[in-house]
C-alpha positions as CSV (number, residue, x, y, z in Angstrom):
1,M,-16.5,-53.4,0.2
2,A,-13.1,-53.0,1.8
3,T,-10.4,-51.3,-0.1
4,A,-6.6,-51.3,0.3
5,S,-6.2,-47.7,-0.9
6,Y,-8.1,-44.9,1.2
7,A,-7.2,-41.9,3.2
8,V,-9.2,-40.6,6.1
9,G,-10.0,-37.0,6.7
10,I,-11.4,-35.6,9.8
11,D,-13.2,-32.2,10.5
12,L,-13.5,-31.8,14.3
13,G,-15.7,-29.1,15.3
14,A,-16.6,-27.5,18.8
15,T,-19.6,-29.5,18.7
16,R,-19.7,-32.2,15.8
17,M,-17.2,-34.2,14.2
18,K,-17.3,-35.4,10.5
19,A,-15.1,-37.9,9.0
20,V,-14.8,-39.5,5.6
21,A,-12.6,-42.4,4.2
22,V,-12.1,-41.8,0.5
23,T,-9.8,-43.0,-2.3
24,P,-7.1,-41.2,-3.7
25,Q,-9.3,-40.8,-6.8
26,G,-12.0,-39.1,-4.9
27,Q,-14.3,-41.9,-4.4
28,L,-16.2,-42.0,-1.2
29,C,-15.7,-45.2,0.9
30,T,-17.8,-44.1,4.0
31,K,-18.4,-41.4,6.1
32,I,-19.9,-40.6,9.6
33,T,-20.9,-37.5,11.7
34,G,-22.1,-37.2,15.2
35,P,-21.6,-35.1,18.5
36,V,-18.2,-34.2,20.0
37,A,-17.8,-35.8,23.4
38,S,-17.1,-33.2,26.2
39,D,-17.8,-35.1,29.2
40,Q,-14.2,-36.1,30.0
41,P,-10.8,-34.1,29.2
42,K,-9.8,-34.6,25.5
43,A,-12.6,-37.1,25.1
44,W,-12.4,-35.8,21.5
45,A,-9.0,-37.2,21.1
46,R,-10.3,-40.8,22.0
47,Q,-13.0,-40.4,19.8
48,V,-10.9,-39.9,16.8
49,R,-8.5,-42.8,17.8
50,E,-11.4,-45.2,18.2
51,L,-13.1,-44.1,14.9
52,L,-9.8,-44.7,13.1
53,A,-9.2,-47.9,14.7
54,Q,-12.7,-49.1,13.7
55,W,-12.3,-48.0,10.0
56,E,-8.8,-49.5,9.4
57,S,-10.5,-52.9,11.0
58,E,-13.5,-52.7,8.6
59,Q,-11.3,-51.6,5.5
60,R,-9.0,-54.6,6.2
61,G,-5.9,-52.2,6.5
62,P,-4.5,-49.1,7.4
63,A,-5.2,-45.8,5.7
64,L,-2.5,-44.4,3.2
65,A,-2.9,-41.1,5.1
66,V,-4.8,-39.5,7.7
67,G,-5.7,-35.6,7.9
68,L,-7.6,-33.6,10.6
69,C,-8.8,-30.1,10.4
70,A,-10.3,-27.9,13.3
71,P,-11.0,-24.3,13.9
72,G,-8.2,-22.0,14.8
73,L,-4.7,-21.5,13.5
74,A,-2.7,-24.5,12.3
75,A,0.9,-24.6,13.9
76,P,3.7,-23.6,11.3
77,D,4.8,-27.4,11.3
78,G,1.4,-28.5,10.6
79,R,1.2,-31.1,13.5
80,S,-1.3,-29.3,15.5
81,I,-3.8,-26.5,16.2
82,A,-1.7,-23.6,17.5
83,C,-4.4,-21.3,18.5
84,L,-8.0,-21.8,19.5
85,P,-9.1,-19.9,22.5
86,E,-11.9,-21.1,24.5
87,R,-13.1,-24.0,22.7
88,L,-12.1,-27.9,22.6
89,E,-9.8,-27.5,25.9
90,G,-6.4,-29.2,25.5
91,L,-6.4,-29.2,21.5
92,E,-3.9,-26.3,21.3
93,G,-0.6,-28.0,20.7
94,F,-2.2,-31.4,20.6
95,D,0.2,-33.6,18.4
96,W,-2.0,-35.9,16.5
97,A,0.6,-38.2,14.8
98,Q,2.0,-38.7,18.4
99,W,-1.6,-39.4,19.9
100,L,-2.8,-42.0,16.9
101,G,0.6,-43.7,17.0
102,R,1.3,-43.5,13.2
103,G,4.7,-43.5,11.4
104,Q,3.9,-40.8,9.3
105,P,2.5,-37.1,9.9
106,V,-1.1,-36.2,10.5
107,P,-1.2,-33.0,9.0
108,V,-3.7,-30.6,10.4
109,L,-5.4,-27.5,8.9
110,N,-7.8,-24.5,9.7
111,D,-11.2,-26.0,9.0
112,A,-12.0,-23.3,6.2
113,H,-8.6,-23.9,4.5
114,A,-9.6,-27.5,4.4
115,A,-13.2,-26.8,3.4
116,L,-11.6,-24.8,0.3
117,L,-9.1,-27.7,-0.6
118,G,-12.0,-30.2,-0.5
119,E,-14.1,-28.0,-2.9
120,A,-11.1,-27.7,-5.1
121,W,-10.8,-31.3,-5.2
122,L,-14.3,-32.5,-5.8
123,G,-16.6,-29.5,-5.5
124,A,-17.7,-26.1,-6.7
125,A,-13.8,-24.9,-6.9
126,R,-12.5,-27.6,-9.2
127,G,-10.2,-26.2,-11.9
128,Y,-9.8,-22.8,-10.4
129,R,-6.2,-21.6,-9.6
130,N,-7.7,-18.2,-8.2
131,V,-10.6,-19.0,-6.1
132,L,-12.2,-17.7,-2.7
133,L,-14.4,-19.4,-0.2
134,L,-16.7,-17.7,2.3
135,T,-18.4,-19.8,5.1
136,L,-21.6,-18.0,6.3
137,G,-22.9,-19.7,9.5
138,T,-22.7,-18.7,13.2
139,G,-19.6,-16.5,12.3
140,V,-18.1,-16.0,8.7
141,G,-15.0,-17.9,7.8
142,G,-13.0,-18.1,4.6
143,A,-9.9,-19.2,2.7
144,A,-8.2,-18.4,-0.8
145,I,-6.3,-20.2,-3.3
146,V,-4.0,-18.0,-5.1
147,D,-2.0,-19.0,-8.3
148,G,-3.0,-22.7,-7.4
149,R,-1.7,-22.5,-3.9
150,L,-3.7,-22.3,-0.8
151,L,-2.8,-18.9,0.9
152,R,-1.9,-19.5,4.4
153,G,-0.1,-16.1,5.4
154,Q,2.6,-15.2,7.9
155,I,0.8,-17.3,11.1
156,G,-1.8,-19.2,9.2
157,R,-4.4,-16.3,9.5
158,A,-5.1,-15.6,5.9
159,G,-8.9,-16.1,4.9
160,H,-10.5,-14.8,8.0
161,F,-12.7,-12.9,5.7
162,G,-15.3,-12.5,8.5
163,H,-13.2,-10.0,10.4
164,V,-12.7,-7.4,7.4
165,C,-14.4,-4.2,8.3
166,L,-17.5,-2.8,6.9
167,D,-18.1,0.0,9.6
168,P,-15.3,1.5,11.4
169,D,-18.1,3.0,13.9
170,G,-19.7,-0.3,14.4
171,P,-19.3,-2.5,17.5
172,P,-16.2,-4.6,17.9
173,D,-16.5,-8.4,16.9
174,I,-14.8,-11.1,18.9
175,C,-11.3,-10.1,17.1
176,G,-11.8,-6.6,18.2
177,M,-12.7,-5.5,14.5
178,P,-15.5,-2.8,14.5
179,G,-18.3,-3.4,12.2
180,S,-17.0,-6.7,10.7
181,L,-18.6,-8.8,8.0
182,E,-19.4,-11.5,10.7
183,L,-21.4,-8.9,12.5
184,A,-23.2,-8.0,9.5
185,V,-24.2,-11.3,8.4
186,G,-23.3,-14.1,10.9
187,N,-26.1,-15.8,12.9
188,C,-24.0,-14.7,16.1
189,S,-25.2,-11.2,15.8
190,L,-28.6,-11.8,14.5
191,R,-30.8,-11.6,17.9
192,Q,-29.1,-8.2,18.5
193,R,-29.7,-7.1,14.9
194,S,-33.3,-8.1,14.9
195,G,-34.2,-6.8,18.1
196,G,-34.7,-10.2,19.6
197,R,-37.2,-11.5,17.1
198,F,-35.1,-14.0,15.2
199,D,-32.2,-16.4,16.3
200,S,-31.5,-18.0,13.2
201,T,-31.2,-16.6,9.4
202,E,-33.3,-19.7,8.6
203,G,-36.1,-18.3,10.5
204,L,-35.4,-14.6,9.1
205,V,-35.4,-16.0,5.5
206,A,-38.7,-17.8,6.0
207,A,-40.2,-14.6,7.4
208,H,-38.7,-12.7,4.6
209,L,-40.3,-15.0,1.9
210,A,-43.5,-14.8,3.8
211,G,-43.9,-11.3,3.2
212,D,-42.7,-9.8,6.6
213,A,-41.4,-6.3,5.7
214,E,-39.2,-5.9,8.6
215,A,-37.5,-9.2,8.0
216,T,-37.3,-8.4,4.4
217,R,-35.3,-5.2,5.3
218,L,-33.1,-7.2,7.8
219,W,-32.2,-9.8,5.3
220,L,-31.5,-7.3,2.5
221,K,-29.2,-5.3,4.4
222,A,-27.2,-8.4,5.5
223,V,-27.2,-9.2,1.6
224,Q,-26.0,-5.6,0.8
225,A,-23.2,-6.0,3.3
226,L,-22.1,-9.5,2.1
227,A,-22.1,-8.1,-1.7
228,C,-19.6,-5.1,-0.5
229,A,-17.4,-7.6,1.3
230,I,-17.2,-9.9,-1.9
231,A,-16.6,-7.1,-4.1
232,S,-13.9,-5.8,-1.9
233,L,-12.3,-9.2,-2.0
234,I,-12.5,-9.4,-5.6
235,N,-10.6,-6.1,-5.8
236,A,-7.7,-7.2,-3.4
237,L,-7.4,-10.7,-4.7
238,D,-8.7,-10.9,-8.1
239,P,-10.2,-14.5,-8.0
240,A,-11.8,-16.5,-10.9
241,A,-14.7,-17.3,-8.7
242,V,-16.3,-17.0,-5.2
243,I,-17.7,-19.9,-3.6
244,L,-20.3,-19.4,-0.8
245,G,-20.7,-22.2,1.8
246,G,-22.2,-22.7,5.4
247,G,-25.8,-22.8,6.7
248,I,-26.7,-19.3,5.4
249,A,-25.5,-20.4,1.9
250,Q,-28.4,-22.8,1.7
251,A,-31.1,-20.0,1.5
252,G,-30.5,-20.6,-2.3
253,P,-32.3,-18.1,-4.6
254,A,-33.3,-16.2,-1.6
255,L,-29.4,-15.3,-1.0
256,F,-28.1,-15.6,-4.4
257,E,-30.7,-13.7,-6.3
258,P,-30.6,-10.1,-4.3
259,L,-26.8,-10.9,-3.8
260,Q,-26.3,-10.7,-7.6
261,Q,-28.3,-7.7,-7.9
262,W,-26.2,-5.7,-5.4
263,L,-23.1,-7.1,-7.1
264,D,-24.2,-5.8,-10.3
265,K,-24.1,-2.2,-8.7
266,V,-20.9,-2.5,-6.6
267,E,-18.6,-5.1,-8.5
268,W,-15.7,-3.4,-10.4
269,R,-16.0,-5.4,-13.9
270,P,-13.2,-4.0,-15.9
271,L,-13.3,-5.1,-19.6
272,G,-17.0,-6.5,-18.6
273,H,-15.2,-9.2,-16.7
274,R,-17.9,-11.0,-14.1
275,V,-16.4,-13.0,-11.1
276,P,-19.3,-15.8,-10.7
277,V,-20.4,-16.5,-7.1
278,L,-21.2,-20.3,-6.7
279,P,-22.8,-22.1,-4.0
280,A,-20.5,-25.0,-2.4
281,A,-21.0,-28.5,-3.8
282,L,-19.8,-30.5,-0.9
283,G,-21.8,-29.1,2.1
284,E,-20.7,-30.0,5.5
285,W,-18.4,-32.5,4.4
286,A,-16.1,-30.1,2.4
287,G,-13.4,-30.0,5.4
288,A,-13.3,-33.8,6.0
289,F,-12.6,-34.1,2.2
290,G,-10.0,-31.4,2.3
291,A,-8.3,-32.9,5.1
292,A,-8.1,-36.3,3.5
293,W,-6.8,-34.6,0.3
294,H,-4.1,-32.6,2.2
295,A,-3.0,-35.6,3.6
296,L,-2.5,-37.5,0.5
297,Q,-0.6,-34.6,-0.8
298,A,1.8,-34.3,2.3
299,Q,2.4,-38.0,2.0
300,N,3.5,-37.6,-1.8
301,G,5.7,-34.6,-0.9
């Protein structure tokens, strides 16, 4: 059924796009996901414009607001992605409001920042004024809300928790950080960490659960590293909760049970205060919901 009051949030990834149309109260109108076109220059931009035109026709009216998120650092004015090397050629500096021909801004966010805003609006981070998100997948991303506000930092870099150092003698990651959390946990390094045995954490966890001793050693080593990183971030930012999202977080008890055991050993708990570590609730749609929420807030000033 068509609605006259909705916002659109678009999560533009390097390989897939996810989009939602949602009311200001958070009720989902429609959603769509699909591969990002790469056969022609800026084909992804045309995909977004065509999708928006289609939805506005189906909803029998223009969206109240449109927001977008993508990998990389958002520009200070929020109109584009300022820095995203080697992916989505042409995205850097691309002005979405101008491209879509709208008479209002199309605010742009980093995808992990948007995911936390989505979880804070409708998911596992709702009600928290101090909360962290870690996205565990090919790499490790993240975001923080501090005293009720998204932490952006000086140039929009805040929340790149995957690039904290756990081993100064380790190999460098893509940002040059030795022994980073991303290399200890992310799928990007799993083949190397496993001596070529595993290409995905899903396969590693399945082997661990099947009783493969080497898989168990590798998996629990990664979980230990994650626990130490989370405990370090708790010491630095003192959140009320930590949210885990991304494909690796879908391992469920195979992740959360040993993770909690390690946190029981390494987390500083003054006055007996324990920080809950929770699974994300919105899954792969968190960024799109967050982009829509952010667009509504920008419109409301």
